[in-house]
Backbone as a printed PyTorch tensor [residue, N CA C, xyz], in Angstrom:
tensor([[[ -6.4990,  62.7050, -13.4790],
         [ -6.5980,  61.2830, -13.3740],
         [ -6.8080,  60.4570, -14.4710]],

        [[ -5.7780,  59.6690, -14.3540],
         [ -5.6250,  58.6910, -15.5560],
         [ -6.8180,  57.6740, -15.7840]],

        [[ -7.1760,  57.2010, -17.0000],
         [ -8.3260,  56.2430, -16.7640],
         [ -7.8230,  55.0410, -16.3170]],

        [[ -8.6750,  54.3540, -15.5710],
         [ -8.2250,  53.2100, -14.6730],
         [ -9.4370,  52.1360, -14.6340]],

        [[ -8.7870,  50.8180, -14.7520],
         [ -9.8240,  49.7820, -14.9110],
         [ -9.5100,  48.9000, -13.6140]],

        [[-10.3860,  48.1530, -12.9100],
         [ -9.9160,  47.5120, -11.6440],
         [-11.0540,  46.1010, -11.9290]],

        [[-10.5660,  44.9670, -11.3690],
         [-11.2320,  44.0850, -11.3480],
         [-10.9580,  42.9650, -10.2260]],

        [[-12.0770,  42.3810,  -9.7200],
         [-11.7730,  41.8600,  -8.3660],
         [-11.5410,  40.2570,  -8.7930]],

        [[-10.3740,  40.3230,  -9.0860],
         [ -9.7500,  38.8410,  -9.6910],
         [ -8.1290,  39.0310,  -9.6550]],

        [[ -7.4480,  37.9340, -10.0940],
         [ -6.1470,  37.9410,  -9.8550],
         [ -5.5490,  38.5040, -11.1410]],

        [[ -4.4710,  39.3680, -11.1170],
         [ -3.8230,  40.1380, -12.1990],
         [ -3.5820,  39.2050, -13.7590]],

        [[ -3.1310,  38.0490, -13.4310],
         [ -2.7230,  37.2490, -14.5960],
         [ -4.0020,  36.9180, -15.4030]],

        [[ -4.9160,  36.3180, -14.5680],
         [ -6.1440,  35.6980, -15.1170],
         [ -6.7720,  37.0420, -15.8080]],

        [[ -6.6910,  38.4040, -15.3890],
         [ -7.4950,  39.2290, -15.8810],
         [ -6.6830,  39.6500, -17.1640]],

        [[ -5.1790,  39.5020, -17.1110],
         [ -4.6960,  40.1000, -18.6600],
         [ -4.9100,  38.9710, -19.6170]],

        [[ -4.9580,  37.4550, -19.0810],
         [ -5.1340,  36.6330, -20.1910],
         [ -6.7310,  36.8900, -21.0480]],

        [[ -7.5980,  37.1320, -20.0220],
         [ -8.8900,  37.3630, -20.5460],
         [ -9.1270,  38.8880, -21.4630]],

        [[ -8.0790,  39.6660, -21.0730],
         [ -8.0250,  40.8020, -21.7680],
         [ -7.3200,  40.7180, -23.0010]],

        [[ -6.1810,  40.2550, -22.9370],
         [ -5.6650,  39.8020, -24.5430],
         [ -6.5560,  38.9040, -25.3720]],

        [[ -7.2550,  37.8110, -24.8920],
         [ -8.0360,  37.2340, -25.6350],
         [ -9.1290,  38.2900, -26.4090]],

        [[ -9.6320,  39.1730, -25.6470],
         [-10.5830,  40.2580, -26.1370],
         [-10.0280,  41.1560, -26.8450]],

        [[ -8.7240,  41.5250, -26.5430],
         [ -8.5110,  43.1250, -27.4790],
         [ -6.7910,  42.5020, -27.3390]],

        [[ -6.1250,  41.7550, -28.4780],
         [ -5.0670,  41.2690, -28.3350],
         [ -4.0160,  42.9600, -28.7150]],

        [[ -2.9780,  42.4270, -28.0780],
         [ -1.9250,  43.4020, -28.3940],
         [ -1.0380,  43.8610, -27.2150]],

        [[ -1.0460,  43.1320, -25.9750],
         [ -0.4050,  43.1240, -24.7770],
         [  1.0530,  42.6490, -24.8770]],

        [[  1.9570,  43.5490, -24.1810],
         [  3.4770,  42.9180, -24.4620],
         [  4.1080,  43.2210, -23.1820]],

        [[  4.9040,  42.4270, -22.7010],
         [  5.9070,  42.7270, -21.6390],
         [  7.2340,  43.7250, -22.2680]],

        [[  7.5850,  44.5290, -21.2070],
         [  8.5970,  45.3020, -21.9010],
         [ 10.0760,  44.3910, -21.7490]],

        [[ 10.8730,  44.4630, -22.4610],
         [ 12.1490,  43.9030, -22.9160],
         [ 12.9400,  44.1470, -21.9250]],

        [[ 13.6940,  42.9740, -21.5540],
         [ 14.7210,  43.3220, -20.0540],
         [ 15.5520,  44.3390, -20.3650]],

        [[ 15.5210,  44.9870, -19.5300],
         [ 16.4800,  46.4060, -19.5630],
         [ 15.9250,  47.4580, -20.2010]],

        [[ 14.6980,  47.2980, -20.8350],
         [ 14.1910,  48.3860, -21.7430],
         [ 13.9460,  49.7000, -20.9010]],

        [[ 14.2570,  50.8730, -21.1920],
         [ 14.3860,  51.9990, -20.2320],
         [ 13.2820,  52.9360, -21.1980]],

        [[ 12.8700,  53.0660, -22.3150],
         [ 12.2290,  53.8400, -22.9970],
         [ 11.2420,  53.1060, -23.9350]],

        [[ 10.0530,  53.8180, -24.2190],
         [  9.0930,  53.2260, -25.1730],
         [  8.8180,  53.9110, -26.4700]],

        [[  8.7540,  53.5100, -27.4310],
         [  8.4510,  54.1550, -28.9000],
         [  6.8020,  53.5270, -29.2030]],

        [[  5.9380,  54.4500, -29.0550],
         [  4.4500,  53.9370, -29.3820],
         [  4.3360,  53.2150, -30.5980]],

        [[  4.8920,  53.8140, -31.6580],
         [  5.0720,  53.3570, -33.0120],
         [  5.2700,  51.9120, -32.9500]],

        [[  6.4830,  51.5600, -31.9990],
         [  7.0600,  50.1760, -32.2000],
         [  6.8270,  49.2890, -31.3560]],

        [[  6.5380,  49.9480, -29.9710],
         [  6.3430,  49.0710, -28.8560],
         [  5.2380,  49.1670, -28.2540]],

        [[  4.1970,  50.2360, -28.8190],
         [  2.6300,  50.4350, -28.3140],
         [  2.7300,  51.2340, -26.9640]],

        [[  1.5670,  51.6260, -26.6860],
         [  1.1160,  52.4580, -25.4620],
         [  1.4670,  52.0540, -24.3070]],

        [[  1.9980,  52.6370, -23.3520],
         [  2.3540,  52.4970, -22.0520],
         [  1.1330,  52.0570, -21.1620]],

        [[  1.1000,  50.9900, -20.2420],
         [ -0.0070,  50.9130, -19.3470],
         [  0.6380,  50.2800, -17.7950]],

        [[  0.0120,  50.4990, -16.7520],
         [  0.7790,  50.0380, -15.4050],
         [ -0.3060,  49.0300, -14.9620]],

        [[  0.4450,  47.9350, -14.5030],
         [ -0.2670,  46.7550, -14.0530],
         [ -0.0470,  46.3330, -12.7080]],

        [[ -1.1150,  45.9250, -11.8750],
         [ -0.6480,  45.5780, -10.3680],
         [ -1.7730,  45.0500, -10.0320]],

        [[ -1.6060,  44.7510,  -8.5770],
         [ -2.4090,  43.9310,  -7.8090],
         [ -2.5250,  44.6110,  -6.2390]],

        [[ -3.5550,  45.0940,  -5.8580],
         [ -4.0510,  45.8310,  -4.4740],
         [ -4.8970,  45.0000,  -3.6590]],

        [[ -4.4440,  43.9060,  -3.0840],
         [ -5.5740,  43.0270,  -2.1790],
         [ -6.2680,  42.2280,  -3.3740]],

        [[ -7.7810,  42.1030,  -3.0230],
         [ -8.5890,  41.4530,  -4.1050],
         [ -8.5700,  41.8920,  -5.5300]],

        [[ -8.2790,  43.3310,  -5.7250],
         [ -8.1730,  43.9520,  -6.9710],
         [ -7.0370,  44.1400,  -7.6400]],

        [[ -7.1460,  43.5680,  -9.0940],
         [ -5.9940,  43.8770,  -9.8480],
         [ -6.2790,  45.1740, -10.6730]],

        [[ -5.3210,  45.9790, -11.1810],
         [ -5.6420,  47.0290, -11.8130],
         [ -4.9670,  47.7240, -13.0510]],

        [[ -5.6120,  48.2770, -14.0110],
         [ -4.6500,  48.5640, -15.1610],
         [ -4.7850,  49.9830, -15.1530]],

        [[ -3.6820,  50.8160, -15.2800],
         [ -3.9390,  52.2800, -15.4270],
         [ -3.2540,  52.6060, -16.4360]],

        [[ -4.0840,  53.4030, -17.3220],
         [ -3.8900,  53.8050, -18.7930],
         [ -3.2010,  54.9140, -18.6940]],

        [[ -2.0450,  55.4690, -19.4380],
         [ -1.3330,  56.5570, -19.3750],
         [ -1.3490,  57.2400, -20.8270]],

        [[ -1.8080,  56.5830, -21.9260],
         [ -1.6500,  57.2000, -23.1470],
         [ -2.9440,  56.6860, -24.0280]],

        [[ -2.8250,  56.5700, -25.3370],
         [ -4.1600,  56.1750, -26.1650],
         [ -4.4290,  54.9030, -26.2200]],

        [[ -4.8480,  54.3690, -25.0700],
         [ -5.3460,  52.9340, -25.1590],
         [ -6.8240,  53.1890, -24.5280]],

        [[ -7.9200,  52.0970, -25.3160],
         [ -9.2830,  52.5160, -24.9820],
         [-10.2600,  51.5330, -23.8970]],

        [[ -9.2090,  50.8560, -22.8850],
         [-10.1830,  50.0630, -22.1940],
         [-11.0620,  50.9130, -21.4440]],

        [[-10.8330,  51.9340, -20.5350],
         [-11.9000,  52.3170, -19.8080],
         [-13.0760,  52.8640, -20.5340]],

        [[-12.8990,  53.2430, -21.6300],
         [-13.9500,  53.8780, -22.3680],
         [-14.7020,  52.6330, -23.3420]],

        [[-14.3200,  51.6880, -23.1040],
         [-14.7810,  50.3420, -23.9150],
         [-15.8110,  49.4940, -22.7770]],

        [[-16.9130,  50.2650, -22.5510],
         [-17.8160,  49.5260, -21.8010],
         [-18.4590,  48.0550, -22.2550]],

        [[-18.5340,  47.7500, -23.5890],
         [-18.7250,  46.5150, -24.0360],
         [-17.6430,  45.5930, -23.6140]],

        [[-16.5620,  46.1430, -23.5740],
         [-15.4170,  45.1450, -23.5180],
         [-15.4070,  44.7310, -21.8560]],

        [[-15.3750,  45.7350, -20.9500],
         [-15.6630,  45.6820, -19.6560],
         [-16.5550,  44.5140, -19.1920]],

        [[-18.0140,  44.7260, -19.6640],
         [-19.0240,  43.9910, -19.5160],
         [-18.8830,  42.4120, -19.7920]],

        [[-17.9310,  42.3550, -21.1190],
         [-17.5110,  40.8580, -21.6620],
         [-16.3890,  40.3560, -20.4310]],

        [[-15.6270,  41.2430, -20.1150],
         [-14.8300,  40.5530, -18.9510],
         [-15.3300,  40.3440, -17.8300]],

        [[-16.3490,  41.2450, -17.3480],
         [-17.0430,  40.6580, -16.0250],
         [-17.8520,  39.5840, -15.8930]],

        [[-18.4470,  39.1300, -17.4470],
         [-19.2320,  38.1790, -17.5320],
         [-18.2780,  36.9330, -17.7550]],

        [[-17.1990,  36.9430, -18.4980],
         [-16.4350,  35.7470, -18.5270],
         [-15.5020,  35.4140, -17.3340]],

        [[-15.1460,  36.4640, -16.4780],
         [-14.3680,  36.3590, -15.3280],
         [-15.3860,  35.8600, -14.0160]],

        [[-16.5080,  36.2020, -14.3910],
         [-17.5970,  36.3740, -13.3670],
         [-17.3500,  36.9520, -11.9860]],

        [[-16.7580,  38.3750, -12.2820],
         [-16.4020,  39.1950, -11.0310],
         [-16.7320,  40.6070, -11.2980]],

        [[-16.3220,  41.3060, -10.3180],
         [-16.4580,  42.7750, -10.6500],
         [-15.5570,  43.0660, -11.1390]],

        [[-15.9910,  44.1080, -11.9720],
         [-15.1360,  44.9640, -13.0030],
         [-15.4500,  46.5590, -13.2590]],

        [[-14.4660,  47.3400, -12.9010],
         [-14.9310,  48.9200, -12.8650],
         [-14.1260,  49.6040, -13.6100]],

        [[-14.4350,  50.8540, -14.1840],
         [-13.5160,  51.6080, -14.7300],
         [-13.9140,  53.2000, -14.5500]],

        [[-13.1430,  53.8270, -14.3980],
         [-12.9710,  55.1810, -14.2520],
         [-12.2050,  56.0890, -15.1110]],

        [[-12.8990,  57.2920, -15.6250],
         [-11.8570,  58.2850, -16.5690],
         [-12.5700,  59.6050, -16.3230]],

        [[-11.6300,  60.6010, -16.3300],
         [-11.9720,  62.1520, -16.0960],
         [-10.9760,  63.0030, -16.8200]],

        [[-11.6830,  63.8280, -17.6980],
         [-11.0930,  64.7700, -18.6330],
         [-11.3370,  66.1630, -17.7730]],

        [[-10.1260,  66.8120, -17.0730],
         [-10.4710,  68.0550, -16.7970],
         [-10.8350,  69.2400, -17.5030]],

        [[-10.4690,  68.8620, -18.8180],
         [-10.8140,  70.2330, -19.7460],
         [-11.9440,  70.6900, -19.9270]],

        [[-13.0230,  69.3630, -19.6020],
         [-14.6790,  69.6630, -19.9390],
         [-15.1510,  69.2580, -18.7130]],

        [[-14.5030,  68.7230, -17.5790],
         [-15.1920,  67.8200, -16.3810],
         [-15.8780,  66.8990, -17.0750]],

        [[-15.6030,  66.0220, -17.9120],
         [-15.8320,  64.9930, -18.3620],
         [-15.6310,  63.5070, -17.4940]],

        [[-16.5740,  63.1810, -16.8150],
         [-16.4670,  61.7890, -16.0900],
         [-17.2500,  60.8140, -16.3520]],

        [[-16.4780,  59.4790, -16.4240],
         [-17.1610,  58.2460, -16.9200],
         [-16.8980,  57.2100, -15.7870]],

        [[-17.8810,  56.2550, -15.5840],
         [-17.9660,  55.6810, -14.5180],
         [-18.8620,  54.2250, -15.0270]],

        [[-17.9700,  53.1040, -14.9910],
         [-18.7550,  51.5180, -15.4070],
         [-18.4230,  50.8210, -14.4100]],

        [[-19.5310,  50.0520, -14.0020],
         [-19.3810,  48.6890, -13.1230],
         [-20.1740,  47.5910, -13.3590]],

        [[-19.6280,  46.5230, -13.5960],
         [-20.5710,  45.4540, -13.7850],
         [-19.9300,  44.2560, -13.2430]],

        [[-20.8970,  43.3470, -12.8560],
         [-20.5750,  42.0200, -11.8780],
         [-21.1730,  40.9690, -13.0000]],

        [[-20.3500,  39.9210, -13.2570],
         [-20.8540,  38.7270, -13.9130],
         [-21.4830,  39.4460, -15.4170]],

        [[-22.5750,  39.1190, -15.7300],
         [-23.2440,  39.5940, -16.4750],
         [-24.0910,  40.7540, -16.4040]],

        [[-24.0890,  41.4870, -15.4370],
         [-25.2350,  42.4910, -15.1660],
         [-24.4060,  43.7720, -15.0110]],

        [[-24.7910,  44.8030, -15.7020],
         [-24.3070,  46.3330, -15.0690],
         [-24.8710,  46.5810, -14.1480]],

        [[-23.9310,  46.9750, -13.0520],
         [-24.4650,  47.7610, -11.9770],
         [-24.6450,  49.2730, -12.2460]],

        [[-23.6730,  49.9490, -12.5570],
         [-23.9740,  51.3060, -12.6000],
         [-22.9730,  51.7130, -13.9260]],

        [[-23.5510,  52.6570, -14.3580],
         [-22.8240,  53.3920, -15.6290],
         [-23.3200,  54.8570, -15.5250]],

        [[-22.2180,  55.8740, -15.8050],
         [-22.5080,  57.1860, -15.7960],
         [-21.4440,  57.9120, -16.5560]],

        [[-22.0090,  58.9370, -17.3520],
         [-21.0170,  59.6600, -18.1690],
         [-21.7150,  61.2580, -18.2140]],

        [[-20.8030,  61.9400, -18.1570],
         [-21.1240,  63.5910, -17.9660],
         [-20.0730,  64.0690, -18.6970]],

        [[-20.6700,  65.0750, -19.5230],
         [-19.7780,  66.3270, -20.0350],
         [-20.8520,  67.2300, -20.2310]],

        [[-20.5220,  68.3200, -19.0060],
         [-21.4860,  69.3780, -18.8740],
         [-21.2250,  70.5000, -20.1090]],

        [[-19.9540,  70.4140, -20.7610],
         [-19.5860,  71.2260, -21.7550],
         [-20.3940,  70.7300, -23.2520]],

        [[-20.3150,  69.7920, -23.5610],
         [-21.0510,  68.9800, -24.7000],
         [-22.6770,  68.7580, -24.5810]],

        [[-23.2800,  68.0850, -23.4530],
         [-24.4550,  67.8120, -23.4310],
         [-25.2860,  68.7610, -22.3220]],

        [[-26.4140,  68.4980, -22.3780],
         [-27.2930,  69.2790, -21.3950],
         [-27.9010,  68.5310, -20.1200]],

        [[-27.2340,  67.0460, -20.2750],
         [-27.7620,  66.3150, -19.0050],
         [-26.8030,  65.1640, -19.1330]],

        [[-26.6210,  64.5680, -18.1870],
         [-25.5310,  63.3350, -17.8930],
         [-26.2520,  61.9280, -18.2910]],

        [[-25.2960,  60.9130, -18.4430],
         [-26.1650,  59.6080, -18.8090],
         [-26.2060,  58.9810, -17.5950]],

        [[-27.2230,  58.3620, -17.2980],
         [-27.1330,  57.6600, -15.8380],
         [-27.8090,  56.3630, -16.1580]],

        [[-27.3260,  55.0880, -15.4620],
         [-27.9810,  53.8410, -15.5710],
         [-27.6400,  53.0810, -14.1020]],

        [[-28.4850,  52.3260, -13.9320],
         [-28.3010,  51.4160, -12.5450],
         [-28.7600,  52.1710, -11.1980]],

        [[-28.5410,  51.5660, -10.2910],
         [-28.7050,  51.9640,  -8.9600],
         [-27.3910,  52.9610,  -8.2740]],

        [[-27.5870,  53.9170,  -7.8090],
         [-26.6160,  55.2040,  -6.9920],
         [-25.8750,  54.0070,  -6.0230]],

        [[-24.6010,  54.4350,  -6.2710],
         [-23.7620,  53.6040,  -5.0670],
         [-23.8910,  54.5930,  -3.7340]],

        [[-23.4680,  53.9930,  -2.7680],
         [-23.5670,  54.5900,  -1.2900],
         [-22.7290,  56.0090,  -1.2690]],

        [[-21.7100,  55.9260,  -2.1050],
         [-20.7480,  57.2720,  -1.9400],
         [-21.5190,  58.3920,  -2.7420]],

        [[-22.4230,  58.1120,  -3.4890],
         [-22.7670,  59.0720,  -4.3790],
         [-24.0240,  59.9750,  -3.4130]],

        [[-24.4350,  59.7080,  -2.4020],
         [-25.1200,  60.5940,  -1.3460],
         [-24.2630,  61.7010,  -0.9650]],

        [[-22.8740,  61.3670,  -0.6840],
         [-22.3360,  62.4890,  -0.3930],
         [-21.4260,  63.1980,  -1.2950]],

        [[-21.1610,  62.3130,  -2.3360],
         [-20.0070,  62.8770,  -3.6510],
         [-20.8060,  62.4090,  -4.7330]],

        [[-21.3510,  63.1950,  -5.4870],
         [-21.8590,  62.3830,  -6.7600],
         [-20.7240,  62.1470,  -7.6830]],

        [[-21.1470,  61.2500,  -8.5740],
         [-20.0490,  60.8060,  -9.5870],
         [-19.3620,  62.0290, -10.4100]],

        [[-20.2650,  62.9740, -10.6620],
         [-19.8080,  64.2290, -11.4680],
         [-18.9310,  64.8700, -10.7290]],

        [[-19.0070,  65.1600,  -9.3850],
         [-18.3390,  66.1580,  -8.9000],
         [-16.7200,  66.6630,  -9.4370]],

        [[-16.4820,  67.8520,  -9.3500],
         [-15.5890,  68.3990, -10.0870],
         [-14.0530,  67.7530,  -9.4020]],

        [[-13.2690,  67.5890, -10.7630],
         [-11.8110,  67.2660, -10.3610],
         [-11.9100,  65.4280, -10.3090]],

        [[-12.8510,  64.9590, -10.4420],
         [-12.9340,  63.3670, -10.1580],
         [-13.2650,  62.9300,  -8.9460]],

        [[-13.6400,  63.8010,  -8.0260],
         [-13.4780,  63.3210,  -6.5290],
         [-14.6700,  62.3350,  -6.5100]],

        [[-15.9410,  62.5360,  -7.2690],
         [-16.7840,  61.4180,  -7.1560],
         [-16.3940,  60.4410,  -7.6160]],

        [[-15.5480,  60.0940,  -8.5730],
         [-15.0110,  58.7850,  -8.9050],
         [-14.2670,  58.1350,  -8.1520]],

        [[-13.1170,  58.8740,  -7.6870],
         [-12.5030,  58.6290,  -6.4030],
         [-13.1520,  58.0020,  -5.2350]],

        [[-14.2670,  58.7020,  -4.8020],
         [-15.2150,  58.3730,  -3.8480],
         [-15.6360,  56.8910,  -3.8830]],

        [[-16.2110,  56.7970,  -5.1670],
         [-16.9800,  55.4750,  -5.4910],
         [-15.5940,  54.1960,  -5.5840]],

        [[-14.9870,  54.5420,  -6.2140],
         [-13.7030,  53.3870,  -6.0200],
         [-13.3810,  52.8650,  -4.2930]],

        [[-13.4060,  54.0230,  -3.6710],
         [-13.0660,  53.6980,  -2.4710],
         [-14.3500,  52.8740,  -1.6790]],

        [[-15.6840,  53.3280,  -2.1140],
         [-16.6640,  52.8550,  -1.7450],
         [-16.6210,  51.3080,  -2.0950]],

        [[-16.0580,  50.6910,  -3.2760],
         [-15.9730,  49.4740,  -3.6050],
         [-14.7610,  48.6810,  -3.1520]],

        [[-13.9370,  49.4940,  -2.2160],
         [-12.7470,  48.7670,  -1.5390],
         [-11.6680,  49.2010,  -2.2230]],

        [[-11.5610,  49.7200,  -3.3520],
         [-10.1510,  49.9820,  -3.9130],
         [ -9.8030,  51.6150,  -3.5810]],

        [[ -8.5520,  51.3930,  -2.8260],
         [ -7.9410,  52.5890,  -1.8380],
         [ -6.8090,  52.9810,  -2.5870]],

        [[ -6.6000,  52.8410,  -3.8740],
         [ -5.0800,  53.2430,  -4.5190],
         [ -5.2470,  54.7250,  -5.0890]],

        [[ -6.6160,  55.0790,  -5.3660],
         [ -7.0570,  56.4220,  -5.9920],
         [ -7.3140,  57.0780,  -5.1630]],

        [[ -6.6490,  58.1460,  -4.7300],
         [ -6.7120,  59.5330,  -3.8270],
         [ -7.2000,  60.6290,  -4.4130]],

        [[ -8.2080,  61.3290,  -4.0870],
         [ -8.4320,  62.6040,  -5.1130],
         [ -7.4230,  63.6650,  -4.8780]],

        [[ -6.8900,  63.7350,  -3.4340],
         [ -6.1490,  64.6290,  -3.0850],
         [ -4.3210,  64.1050,  -3.3180]],

        [[ -4.3520,  62.9320,  -3.2230],
         [ -2.9700,  62.2290,  -3.2060],
         [ -2.5500,  61.7320,  -4.5970]],

        [[ -3.3340,  61.4830,  -5.1990],
         [ -3.4400,  60.4420,  -6.8040],
         [ -3.3100,  59.3940,  -6.5810]],

        [[ -2.5000,  58.4270,  -7.3670],
         [ -2.5970,  57.1570,  -7.5280],
         [ -1.5430,  56.5370,  -6.2230]],

        [[ -1.5580,  55.7030,  -5.9980],
         [ -0.6500,  55.0580,  -5.2240],
         [ -0.0410,  53.6680,  -5.4510]],

        [[  0.9700,  53.5220,  -6.0650],
         [  1.4160,  52.3250,  -6.5670],
         [  1.7090,  51.2350,  -5.7800]],

        [[  1.7220,  49.7870,  -5.8670],
         [  1.7480,  48.8160,  -5.2960],
         [  2.6230,  47.9970,  -5.2980]],

        [[  3.4460,  47.1580,  -4.4890],
         [  4.9090,  46.4060,  -4.6810],
         [  4.3280,  45.6010,  -5.6290]],

        [[  5.2910,  45.0400,  -6.5640],
         [  5.5360,  44.0480,  -7.7460],
         [  4.5660,  44.4650,  -8.8240]],

        [[  3.8710,  46.0440,  -8.9510],
         [  3.4320,  46.3370, -10.1910],
         [  4.4170,  46.2030, -11.1570]],

        [[  3.9380,  46.4100, -12.2390],
         [  4.8690,  46.4180, -13.6380],
         [  4.1400,  47.0460, -14.7870]],

        [[  5.1170,  47.4690, -15.7320],
         [  4.6960,  48.0830, -16.7190],
         [  4.4940,  47.1290, -18.0800]],

        [[  3.6280,  47.4070, -18.8660],
         [  3.0940,  46.6790, -20.0350],
         [  2.9480,  47.7960, -21.0760]],

        [[  2.9680,  47.0600, -22.4450],
         [  2.6280,  47.9410, -23.5080],
         [  1.3990,  47.2250, -24.1820]],

        [[  0.7170,  47.9800, -25.0420],
         [ -0.5050,  47.5620, -25.6490],
         [ -0.2940,  47.9120, -27.0930]],

        [[ -0.2640,  47.1350, -28.1770],
         [  0.0100,  47.6460, -29.6010],
         [ -1.3170,  47.4240, -30.5420]],

        [[ -2.2260,  47.3540, -29.5910],
         [ -3.6820,  47.1630, -30.7290],
         [ -4.1170,  48.2210, -31.3850]],

        [[ -5.1510,  47.8330, -31.9190],
         [ -5.7810,  48.9630, -32.8580],
         [ -6.9590,  49.6590, -32.0900]],

        [[ -6.8910,  50.6170, -31.2800],
         [ -7.7170,  51.3490, -30.2430],
         [ -9.0680,  51.5520, -31.0160]],

        [[ -9.3440,  52.0180, -32.1740],
         [-10.5630,  52.3980, -33.2820],
         [-11.4580,  50.9710, -33.2720]],

        [[-10.4470,  49.8810, -33.5530],
         [-10.9540,  48.7510, -34.0530],
         [-11.8770,  48.4420, -32.4720]],

        [[-11.0670,  48.5080, -31.5390],
         [-11.8170,  48.0890, -30.1030],
         [-13.1630,  48.9200, -29.5060]],

        [[-13.0490,  50.5180, -30.0680],
         [-14.1350,  51.0480, -29.8730],
         [-15.2010,  50.9020, -30.8040]],

        [[-14.7580,  50.5660, -31.9410],
         [-15.6930,  50.0660, -32.7830],
         [-16.5800,  49.0280, -32.5910]],

        [[-15.6750,  47.9490, -31.8860],
         [-16.3520,  46.8590, -31.2890],
         [-17.3590,  46.8570, -30.0120]],

        [[-16.3650,  47.5110, -29.2820],
         [-16.8570,  47.5090, -27.6390],
         [-17.4190,  49.0230, -27.2700]],

        [[-17.3000,  50.0230, -27.9960],
         [-17.8680,  51.0910, -27.5890],
         [-19.2940,  51.4480, -27.3930]],

        [[-19.6830,  51.9730, -26.2540],
         [-21.2270,  52.4320, -26.0060],
         [-21.9740,  52.9620, -26.7240]],

        [[-22.7780,  52.2230, -27.5910],
         [-23.8780,  52.8530, -28.2880],
         [-24.7150,  53.5080, -27.4430]],

        [[-25.0760,  53.3810, -26.2910],
         [-25.7100,  54.0180, -25.4800],
         [-25.2410,  55.6450, -25.1420]],

        [[-24.0580,  55.6540, -24.9920],
         [-23.2930,  57.0390, -24.8490],
         [-23.6120,  58.0620, -25.9930]],

        [[-22.9800,  57.1570, -27.2420],
         [-23.6080,  57.8740, -28.7860],
         [-24.4910,  58.4130, -28.9150]],

        [[-25.5740,  57.6560, -28.4750],
         [-26.8960,  58.1530, -28.6470],
         [-27.3970,  59.2720, -27.8310]],

        [[-26.8770,  59.2470, -26.6310],
         [-27.2880,  60.1510, -25.5830],
         [-26.6720,  61.5180, -26.2400]],

        [[-25.5560,  61.4310, -26.4480],
         [-24.9840,  62.9390, -26.8460],
         [-25.3220,  63.2960, -27.7720]],

        [[-26.1940,  62.5000, -28.7270],
         [-26.6840,  63.2400, -29.8390],
         [-28.1560,  63.5950, -29.4600]],

        [[-28.7490,  62.7350, -28.3500],
         [-30.1190,  63.3520, -28.1550],
         [-30.2880,  64.6760, -27.0730]],

        [[-28.9300,  64.6840, -26.3950],
         [-29.0300,  65.7580, -25.4110],
         [-27.5200,  66.6820, -25.8280]],

        [[-27.2260,  66.7990, -27.0780],
         [-26.2460,  67.7560, -27.6830],
         [-26.4670,  69.2790, -26.9260]],

        [[-25.7250,  69.8300, -26.3930],
         [-25.5890,  71.5630, -26.2880],
         [-25.4260,  72.1510, -27.2200]],

        [[-26.3970,  72.9570, -27.8020],
         [-26.4570,  73.7660, -28.9140],
         [-25.2790,  74.7610, -29.0100]],

        [[-24.7850,  75.0480, -28.0510],
         [-23.8070,  76.1200, -28.1780],
         [-22.2130,  75.6160, -27.8450]],

        [[-22.1260,  74.3950, -28.0360],
         [-20.8030,  73.6260, -27.6820],
         [-20.0660,  73.8040, -29.1910]],

        [[-18.9220,  74.2810, -28.8430],
         [-18.2460,  74.0960, -29.9970],
         [-16.6610,  73.4190, -29.9110]],

        [[-16.5930,  72.4690, -30.7310],
         [-15.3490,  71.6050, -30.6310],
         [-14.0560,  72.4720, -30.3370]],

        [[-13.2330,  72.2230, -29.4890],
         [-11.9740,  72.7520, -29.4720],
         [-11.1830,  72.6780, -30.7590]],

        [[-10.3250,  73.9360, -30.8610],
         [ -9.8690,  74.4150, -31.8310],
         [ -8.4470,  73.8970, -31.5470]],

        [[ -7.6540,  72.9740, -32.4610],
         [ -6.2670,  72.4960, -32.2220],
         [ -5.4260,  73.8520, -32.5920]],

        [[ -4.1940,  73.9260, -31.4590],
         [ -3.2670,  74.9820, -31.7860],
         [ -1.8500,  74.4870, -32.3800]],

        [[ -1.7310,  74.8760, -33.4070],
         [ -0.5100,  74.4100, -34.4180],
         [  0.5630,  75.3200, -34.3150]],

        [[  1.7570,  74.8190, -33.5440],
         [  2.9570,  76.0250, -33.7100],
         [  3.8990,  75.4620, -34.8100]],

        [[  4.1840,  76.3470, -35.3760],
         [  5.4850,  76.1840, -36.4430],
         [  6.7650,  76.8250, -35.9340]],

        [[  7.8010,  76.1690, -36.2550],
         [  9.1670,  76.5380, -35.9600],
         [  9.4840,  76.2940, -34.3770]],

        [[ 10.4550,  76.6940, -34.0240],
         [ 11.3690,  76.3050, -32.8460],
         [ 11.5770,  77.5100, -31.9020]],

        [[ 11.0900,  77.2970, -30.8170],
         [ 10.8330,  78.4460, -29.7740],
         [ 12.5430,  78.6460, -29.1990]]])
């Protein structure tokens, strides 16, 4: 389940605000069929589904993880902004929703790394049946549908919309995270660190198979 940001506003309006807050968005060149991240930036998919615009992150872009950025966009645009992300390797689930200047719901869990999830705000109606931290991102999909966004389905995946398009983002993800990353999550991880957790060991392959 790729990181996803949605906003209850028009796509162009959202992209202008995003570019002002985290510069680096670019349209693909006419006829461009491939992307080199080192030259073009990281690939993202944007579109409009009814009242919601969306941004689907395919690689190393930081938007869904930058809760401060999402809160800023919700305040500036005076609309609902929601982000979800799920990492199946450790069942890490992230959910953030804000409207205007108010955080409505924030949730982060990693049962491998921490002994308790981070939870803020009032639970959504969907959480009674499917908790946000449900396996495989099922709770995140249920929350999106509860908020009126139907394009992300737990079983079927993401459904693209007519007129969506590819962009790239060539900004600095570390600078964005330094500026807009959630201190609350960092503090939570330190306070609830699982003492038996061991960071994954990178696998290095030498030679050609």
